[in-house]
N, C-alpha and C positions, 0 to 999 in steps of 0.2 A: 449572596456569596460572591457574585461577580461584579457588583456595581463599581468596585474600585480595582478592577482587575488590571494586572500589569503583565507585560510579555514574559517577565521572569518568574511569575507565580507558578505554583506546583502543577496545576493541571496540564501545562504544556508538556511535562514529562510523559503523562499518560497519553496525551494527544499524539506524541511522537511514536509511542510504542504500538499504537493501534492503526490498523489499515482503515482509514476513515471511509474510503470508497466502499469497501466491503461492508462496513457497519451501516452505511447509508442504504445499501441494497437490502440488508436485513430489516432496517427500519421501515422501508416501504412495504415489506411483507407483514409487518406487525399488525396492521389494521385487519388483515385476513386471518391471522393465526396468532393467538395470544400465547401459544406454547413456545414461541421462538425464544431461545436463550441468548442472553448477552452477559458477558463478563462485567465485573464492576468497572474495569478500565474502559471497556467499550461504552458503558453508560455515561461515565464521566466525560469521555472524549466527545460523544454525540451531544451531550448537554452543553459542553463548551462550544462546540461547532454551531449549534443553533443559537446560542447566546451571541456569538460573533456576527452571525448573519441576521440577527434581530428577528428570530422566529420563536417567540415565547410559547406559542401553542405547541409546537413540536418539542420544545424543550420540556414542557410540562408532561407531554405524553411519554417521553422516554424516562423521565424521572419517576412518574407514576408506575411505569412498567418495572423500573428498578426496585421500587418499594414492593411491588408484587413478587418479584424474584427474591429480594433480600429484605424481608419485612423488618421494620424498625431500624433500618440502616440510618444512623444519625446524619452522616454526610449528605444523604439524599434528602432527608427531611429539611436540612438547612438550605439546600438548593431550592427545594419546593417553596419554603417560606420566602426566600429571596425573590422568586418569580412573582408570587402574590404581592409582595411588598413593592416591587418595581411597577406593578399594575395598580398601585394605591389601594389594594385590598388588604388593609392592615389588620382587620379583625381576624380574617382567615389566616393570615401570616402568623399572627400571635398564637392562635390555637396550635398551629403546626410546630412552631418553635417551642412551645411549652410541652408538647409531646416529646420533642427531642430532649428538653431539659429533664423530663421525668426519667428518660432512659440513661442520660449521662449528666448527672447534676454537677459534675466538676469540669465540664467542658467550657473553657473560657470563650470560645467562639460562639457557643449557644447563648451565653449570657450577654455577650457584646451585641449580637443581633437582636436579642430581646430588648435591650436598652434602646437600640435604634428604632425599633418598631414602636415601642412605648413613647419615645420622643415624638414620632410622627403622629401618634394618637393624643399627644399633649398630656400624657399621664407622667408628669415630670418626676414626681417623688418615687414612683415605682421604677422609672427608667434609671434614676440615680442609683437605686439599690442594685440594679442589674449591672451597671458599669463598675460599681465597687466590687461586686463578686467577680466580674470579668478580670479586673486587675489582680484580685486576690489569687485567682487560679492561673495567672499568666506567667508564673516565674520561670517556666521552661520554654516560653515562646520567644521567637526572634524579635529583634528591636523594632522592625517596621510594623509588626502586628501590634505590639504593646503600645507604641507611639500612637497608632491609630485609635486605640481604646482611649488613651488620654485626650486625644483631640475631640473625639465624639463626646466624651464626658464634659470637656471644657465648653464645647459648643452648647450643650444642654444648659450649663450654668449661665452662660452668656445670654441665652434665650430667656432665662428666668431673671435677667437683670442682676445677676450675682457676679459682677465682674471681679470683685476682690477675691472671691472664693475660686473663680476660674483661674485667676493669676497664680494663686497659691498652689493649685493643682499642677499647673504647667511648671512652676518652679520646682515642685517635687519631682516631676518627670525629668527636668533638666539636671537634677542632681544625679539621676540614673544614666541619662544620655546627654552629657553636657554640650555637645556640639551639633545637636540635631536641628537642621534647618526648619523642618516642619513644626517643631515645637516653638521655635522663635516666631514663625509665621502666625501660629495660633495665638501666641502672646500678643502680637500686634492686633489680631482680629478681635481679641477680647476687648481692647480699648476702643477699636473702631466701632464695634457693635453698640457700645454705650456712648459713642460720640465724645469720648474723653481724650481728645488729642493733646491738650496741654498737659494733662496728667501723664500721658504716655511719654512726652518729652522728658518730664522730670524723672519718670521711672527708668527709662533707658540711660539717662545721664547717671543715675545712681548705680546701675549695673556697670557702666564704664568706669566709675570711680573705684569699684571693687576689682575690675579687670580691664585695664586700659587697652589690652591687646585683643579684646573680643571683637572680631570683625563683624559678627552678626549683630552685636549690640550697636555698633557704629552704623551699620546698614539700616537697622530699623529706626534709629534716631533720625537718620536722614529722611526716611519715609515720612515721619511725622512732622519734620520741618517742612517738607514739601506740602503736606496736607494743611499746614498752617501758613502757607504762602511765604515761607522764609527760604527762598531758593538759594541764596548765597550760603546760608548755614547748612542747608541740605547738601550742597555740593561739597562743602568742607567735610561733612560727616562721611559722605561716600568716599572721598579721597582717603580719609583715615582708615576706612574699611578695606580699601584696596591696598593700602600700605601694610596693614596688619596681616592680610592674606592675599597673595597674588592670584589665588584662584577664586576670589570673590566675584563670580560672574555677575551676580545681580547688582553689585555696587558699580561695576564698570558699565553695565547696561544703563543703570539709572543716571550715571554721569553723562553718558552719551546722549540720553534723552534730554537731560537738562541743557547741555550745550546746544543740541539741535533746536530746542525751543527758544534759545537766545540767538539763533542764527549764526552760531560759531561752529560752522559745519566741519572744518578740518579737525578741531578738537573733539567733536562728536565722533567722527570717524576713528580717530586714534583710540578712543575708549571702547567703541563698539568692537574694534578689532581684538581687544583683549578679552572679549566674551567667549571667543572660540576656544574650547577645551577638547572637543572631540568632533567626530563627523556628524553627530546628531544635532549640533548647534547650527540651525539653518536660518532662523529668523533674523539674527543680527545682519546677515547679508542683505535682507530687505531694507533694514534701517540704513546701512551704508550706501546702498543704491539710492535711497531717497535723498541722502546728503549730497551725493555726487550730482544728482539732478539739480539740487539747489545751487550747486557750484557750476551748473551748466556744462557738465561733463557727461554727456550721454553714453559715450563709449565705455567709461569706467563703470557707470551704472549698470550697463548690460553685462559686464564681466561678473559683477557680484550677483546679478539676477540669475545668471547661469548656475552659480553655486547654490542658489536657493531653489532650483528647479523642482525639488521634492515638495515644495509648497504650492506649486502651480495650480493644482486642483482644489486647494483648500483656501487660498487667499485671493480674493478679487484684486487686492492691491498689487499682486504680482503682475497681472496683465495691465493694470492701469499704469504702473511705473514703467513697464516695457514700452507701452504706447507713448508715454511722455518722454522717454529717452530718445525715441525717434523724432518726436515733435521738436525737442530741443536741438536736434541736429538738422532741423529744417527738412525733415522727410515725412510730411503729413500723410502721404499715401501709405507708407509702411505703418504709421501710427494708428490710422483710423480703424483697422479691423480689431485691434486690441481693445480700444475704447468701446467699440460696438458690442464686443463679446460681453464685457462687464455690464453694459447697460441693458443688454438683452436678458441677462440672468437676473438683474435687479434694476427695474425701471425707477427705483427711488434713489439710485446712486448718482448724485449730482456731479461728483467728480468725473465720472465717466461721461456724462452728458456734456459737461464743459469741455472735456477733451474732444468729443465729436464736433461740437460747434467751433472750437478753435481750429480743428483740421479743416472744416468747411471754409472758415475764414481765410486760412492760409492758401487754400486751393481756389479761392474766389468763387466758391459755390454758395452764393448769397441766397439763391432761391431755396436751397436746402435748409439754410438757417431759418428763413422765414417760415417754411413749412413746419419745421420742428417746433418753432415757437407757437405757431397757431394751434398745433396739435396739443401742446401743453396748456394753452389757454382753455381748451375744452376739457382736458382730462386731469390736469394737475396744477391748478392755479396757485396752490399753496407753495409749490416748488419755485415758481417764478418770484413770488413775494419774498420767500425765505432766502433767495439767492439773487435778489434784484441787482445788486452791484455788479456781480459777475456777468449777468445778462447784458446790463447796460454797457459794461466795458467791451464786450464782444461787438455789440451794435455800434459803439462809438468808433472802435478801431477798424471796423468793416465799412464804416461810413453809411450805415443803414439808418439814416436820420429819421425816417418815418417811424420805424420800430422803436428807436431811442426816445423820441418825443412821446409816443404812445405809452411806453413803459414809465417814463418819469412823471407823466401826468397821472397815471394810476397810483404811483408811489406817493405823489403829493397829496392824495386824498386821505392818506393814513397819517394822522397827527403824530403818532409815535415815531415815524420815520422822517419827520420834517427836518430835524437837526442833521441827521446823516445825509439827507438829500442836499441840504445847503452846503455841507462839506464837499460832496461830489461836484456840485455845480461850481464851487470855488476852484477846485482842481482843474476842471475842464476849461474854465475861463483862463487860468494860467497857461494851460497847455496850448490854447489857441492864441493867447496874447501874452507871451512871457514878458514880465516886467517886475521890477522890485516891489511895486505896489501890490500886484496880484500875489507875489510870493509872500509878502508880509501878511496878507489875509490868510493864507494857508498856515503860516507859522503861528498866527494868533489862534487858529483853530487847533493846531497841534498841541499847544500848551494845555488846552482844556480837554481835549479828546485825543490823546496820543495814539492809542491803538487804532481807532476808527480812522483817524487822519492818515496814518501810515498806510493802512490798507487801501484807502482811496487813491493816494499818490501812486502806489505800486500799480494799481489797476488802470488809472487814467493818464498818468504822466510818468511812466517808468524812467524816462531820461532824467527827470528831476531827482528821483530817488537814487538812481545808480550812478549818475554822472556829475551832479552838481555838488562840488566839494563842500561848499558852505552849508548846504542843506544836510549833507552827511554828517558834518561835525555837530550840527544842532541835534540831530537824531541821537548821536552818541551821548551828548550832554544830558538830554532828557531821559534816555534809557538808563544812564548811570544814576540819575536822581530817583528814577522809579525803583531801581534795585535797592537803593538806600532806604526808601520809604518802606519797602517790603520787610527790611530787617527791623 
């Protein structure tokens, strides 16, 4: 009952009507005296409370007591089935929900839950019958609930590799609810589940032919252009979505993401800004901060991170970006604690570790770099090999030649990394001996290994990447050609 719970769902009304503290005191007495009476509202409120704090055993106790006080109360049976279902006890959940169905055979929620449980049990034919009945008896239910039934039913059909039927089902739902975003999302998922990306492009094009102003059709067309690596066409589709509806948050966000991936950060920011429609839109602030950091504006990055403070405890990226904002302002002492916090919480987060090592380098704490590296050699050698270029870059700019030689020797033993290693050595040679001949060697590598070459130049010779006008023009030429090839 609660697995898709939303703050606006009905039990919140009951929750507000009940003195939860008083009800909890009564609940503590329940183990000693089964004769304690609870109203239906109190049982609903306590069940919801235990669901929120993830105490399913207590939730089951109060629901069972509710069934003792109000035998065959269907709402309580539904909640009990939900508890067992969330614990993967599908057979028991099915028995309970079928008891509820025998008591209220026209209850669409009962049929919907039965369909979900049968799907989990892979009894697909029976599940489909349950979803059909749920839709049949849902004529007086609100849109959100009915859409939910359609989505579960479509997911069942997709799981059974019946994408065409799933599409027809969602099309039927769209006739009833023509602008429902969840239905369009499921329509996309139908194609994605079957790996039918090209078919999806043709499908959404056909929808646009029927309705050129459907911002949702344009948006999903853009999604499939992205999935088929047609970034320029994707950007165009998102732009049309935004033109058709200025409130198309997803389209503006996707445009921002595409521009950010192309290193066109100001355009990315301009689109991310258009994602804000109310005070609940926090994540675009993170994206904007990330772009300002790429533009080396730590102060503006921090301004937007302040606006995203509600995500501080949920996203490690928040602390990483805050640390990097101070690092970009040449304040490594302020940056270091933020990187350390992320790395302490997740020792597999290389971005945080790189931040720590960069701070040590800026602070001339070379012994700390060596100690950290030696520790990783013992505990997590895979992280070193997986991010060897970044380690090598830190050693190179910190003039830790011993560690650099040791690492490059180890990398040289891996045949799969030989070409990348040669690319790095070419860039280092140019950085130490700038000459046209050495630059031409890098350019030759650039033609055949564009992304890898650009990464190496950024890491080992940033002056060449950011300050050499000739090299910047070459990058733009090859990037333009790459975009054309994608189309």
